[in-house]
Phi, psi and omega in degrees: 000130182262133174237114179264120181248118179274129186283321185298312178295329176298312178299322183295312186299311176305314182293324176299312175301309179304324177294319178293324179280322183228079183301335184295332188270015185308309183299318181294312180303317182294321178294313173297320174300317178293322181291318177292322175298312174309316178294320176299317179297320182283324184270332184082159183262354185289344183277336187286328192246024179260000000 
């Protein structure tokens, strides 16, 4: 059985939960989210789950 896990939606979900729990960290969480999504886009997700 293969389980394909997309990394970008998982990061989005975690960022959204953190923003709901700690709204003061909104700028910090958004900045980290953008950096992570940018790295995923540049490096691709194929290398993470092999």
